[in-house]
One Martini backbone bead per residue (centre of mass of N, CA, C, O) as a GRO file, in nm:
protein
  121
    1UNK     BB    1   2.082  -9.524 -10.890
    2UNK     BB    2   2.093  -9.202 -10.825
    3UNK     BB    3   2.258  -8.939 -10.878
    4UNK     BB    4   2.319  -8.620 -10.769
    5UNK     BB    5   2.278  -8.466 -11.043
    6UNK     BB    6   1.989  -8.565 -11.105
    7UNK     BB    7   1.853  -8.453 -10.851
    8UNK     BB    8   1.924  -8.154 -10.903
    9UNK     BB    9   1.777  -8.130 -11.179
   10UNK     BB   10   1.496  -8.198 -11.080
   11UNK     BB   11   1.484  -7.964 -10.877
   12UNK     BB   12   1.531  -7.736 -11.085
   13UNK     BB   13   1.288  -7.800 -11.266
   14UNK     BB   14   1.080  -7.755 -11.044
   15UNK     BB   15   1.154  -7.460 -10.985
   16UNK     BB   16   1.108  -7.353 -11.272
   17UNK     BB   17   0.812  -7.433 -11.292
   18UNK     BB   18   0.719  -7.263 -11.052
   19UNK     BB   19   0.818  -6.995 -11.161
   20UNK     BB   20   0.652  -6.991 -11.422
   21UNK     BB   21   0.377  -7.027 -11.288
   22UNK     BB   22   0.394  -6.767 -11.118
   23UNK     BB   23   0.424  -6.568 -11.352
   24UNK     BB   24   0.161  -6.641 -11.498
   25UNK     BB   25  -0.026  -6.576 -11.261
   26UNK     BB   26   0.060  -6.278 -11.231
   27UNK     BB   27  -0.014  -6.193 -11.520
   28UNK     BB   28  -0.312  -6.259 -11.499
   29UNK     BB   29  -0.375  -6.074 -11.260
   30UNK     BB   30  -0.284  -5.814 -11.402
   31UNK     BB   31  -0.481  -5.827 -11.642
   32UNK     BB   32  -0.741  -5.826 -11.476
   33UNK     BB   33  -0.687  -5.556 -11.332
   34UNK     BB   34  -0.670  -5.383 -11.591
   35UNK     BB   35  -0.953  -5.440 -11.697
   36UNK     BB   36  -1.102  -5.332 -11.450
   37UNK     BB   37  -0.989  -5.043 -11.471
   38UNK     BB   38  -1.093  -4.981 -11.759
   39UNK     BB   39  -1.391  -5.028 -11.696
   40UNK     BB   40  -1.419  -4.809 -11.478
   41UNK     BB   41  -1.328  -4.574 -11.659
   42UNK     BB   42  -1.550  -4.601 -11.875
   43UNK     BB   43  -1.790  -4.560 -11.686
   44UNK     BB   44  -1.708  -4.279 -11.592
   45UNK     BB   45  -1.712  -4.143 -11.875
   46UNK     BB   46  -2.008  -4.201 -11.941
   47UNK     BB   47  -2.129  -4.047 -11.706
   48UNK     BB   48  -2.001  -3.774 -11.779
   49UNK     BB   49  -2.129  -3.753 -12.062
   50UNK     BB   50  -2.422  -3.759 -11.964
   51UNK     BB   51  -2.411  -3.495 -11.809
   52UNK     BB   52  -2.332  -3.317 -12.052
   53UNK     BB   53  -2.585  -3.385 -12.223
   54UNK     BB   54  -2.792  -3.262 -12.037
   55UNK     BB   55  -2.688  -2.971 -12.049
   56UNK     BB   56  -2.698  -2.941 -12.357
   57UNK     BB   57  -3.000  -2.992 -12.387
   58UNK     BB   58  -3.097  -2.761 -12.206
   59UNK     BB   59  -2.954  -2.538 -12.371
   60UNK     BB   60  -3.107  -2.588 -12.639
   61UNK     BB   61  -3.387  -2.527 -12.534
   62UNK     BB   62  -3.329  -2.235 -12.447
   63UNK     BB   63  -3.239  -2.137 -12.728
   64UNK     BB   64  -3.505  -2.197 -12.872
   65UNK     BB   65  -3.678  -2.012 -12.699
   66UNK     BB   66  -3.523  -1.750 -12.760
   67UNK     BB   67  -3.566  -1.755 -13.065
   68UNK     BB   68  -3.872  -1.746 -13.057
   69UNK     BB   69  -3.897  -1.481 -12.896
   70UNK     BB   70  -3.745  -1.307 -13.099
   71UNK     BB   71  -3.941  -1.348 -13.333
   72UNK     BB   72  -4.184  -1.223 -13.192
   73UNK     BB   73  -4.057  -0.946 -13.139
   74UNK     BB   74  -4.005  -0.874 -13.431
   75UNK     BB   75  -4.297  -0.900 -13.529
   76UNK     BB   76  -4.414  -0.688 -13.332
   77UNK     BB   77  -4.241  -0.457 -13.436
   78UNK     BB   78  -4.349  -0.462 -13.726
   79UNK     BB   79  -4.644  -0.421 -13.643
   80UNK     BB   80  -4.592  -0.145 -13.499
   81UNK     BB   81  -4.483  -0.019 -13.783
   82UNK     BB   82  -4.756  -0.128 -13.978
   83UNK     BB   83  -4.772  -0.416 -14.016
   84UNK     BB   84  -4.912  -0.688 -14.057
   85UNK     BB   85  -4.900  -0.959 -13.864
   86UNK     BB   86  -4.882  -1.176 -14.085
   87UNK     BB   87  -4.636  -1.041 -14.228
   88UNK     BB   88  -4.440  -1.031 -13.993
   89UNK     BB   89  -4.436  -1.339 -13.944
   90UNK     BB   90  -4.352  -1.418 -14.233
   91UNK     BB   91  -4.079  -1.270 -14.239
   92UNK     BB   92  -3.953  -1.418 -14.002
   93UNK     BB   93  -3.983  -1.701 -14.120
   94UNK     BB   94  -3.810  -1.647 -14.370
   95UNK     BB   95  -3.553  -1.575 -14.217
   96UNK     BB   96  -3.523  -1.843 -14.066
   97UNK     BB   97  -3.534  -2.026 -14.315
   98UNK     BB   98  -3.286  -1.907 -14.458
   99UNK     BB   99  -3.085  -1.960 -14.232
  100UNK     BB  100  -3.129  -2.266 -14.219
  101UNK     BB  101  -3.058  -2.329 -14.516
  102UNK     BB  102  -2.770  -2.218 -14.502
  103UNK     BB  103  -2.667  -2.416 -14.283
  104UNK     BB  104  -2.726  -2.676 -14.437
  105UNK     BB  105  -2.549  -2.613 -14.681
  106UNK     BB  106  -2.286  -2.584 -14.526
  107UNK     BB  107  -2.283  -2.872 -14.410
  108UNK     BB  108  -2.280  -3.017 -14.686
  109UNK     BB  109  -2.017  -2.892 -14.790
  110UNK     BB  110  -1.837  -3.000 -14.562
  111UNK     BB  111  -1.897  -3.299 -14.605
  112UNK     BB  112  -1.790  -3.310 -14.894
  113UNK     BB  113  -1.503  -3.210 -14.833
  114UNK     BB  114  -1.433  -3.439 -14.638
  115UNK     BB  115  -1.492  -3.673 -14.835
  116UNK     BB  116  -1.284  -3.585 -15.050
  117UNK     BB  117  -1.036  -3.592 -14.864
  118UNK     BB  118  -1.066  -3.894 -14.784
  119UNK     BB  119  -1.055  -4.010 -15.079
  120UNK     BB  120  -0.766  -3.888 -15.154
  121UNK     BB  121  -0.604  -4.054 -14.910
   0.00000   0.00000   0.00000
């Protein structure tokens, strides 16, 4: 026959096991809820970034159109000043090409500088 102390210990072990099992179950539920929350937040941020990208894309198209129209206006102004139309358009194209080449060169220089700084650290 079991004495009273052994029965109490078995009961305490059972309660401790239930307590640990409950804590683990709650921790799992909390982790699942946190993952679901992070997933919903990531989806929301991606949708928000997509909206921003649409507006940025539309803005870039409008800027490209404005730049093109400015080039035509400059060329027509040069033609009105007495230059042949083909020469006026050619000069504007050279100006835009030179500006674009300068920007590409600047971007390459910055990329090299960042790469060199990253390699040095």
